[in-house]
C-alpha angles and dihedrals in degrees: 000000000000091000091053091052091047092051090048090051092050091050090049090052092053093042093052092045091052087050086061102256120147122244090251093052092046089052092051093050095047096038095238134120115275091232087059089055091048092049094052092048090047092051091059092047093048105022099169126030118224117256115247112266119239116249114257122223129345121294092222091053092050092047092049090048091050090053090050092049094051094047095051 
């Protein structure tokens, strides 16, 4: 039953936010921390974080190329 309560809490957060309440006021009304409210709202806005991109090339090669370009 904990998941049902959690889902109800998340829905309440979004419902109160759409009604124009601030994160602080939502936290007061629901009896939870304001950072928890912010986190749940942020998760909906940015549901999946982007994976880190792989580095391209070698730093030494880039540095050597930069040296060649400046001496030419």
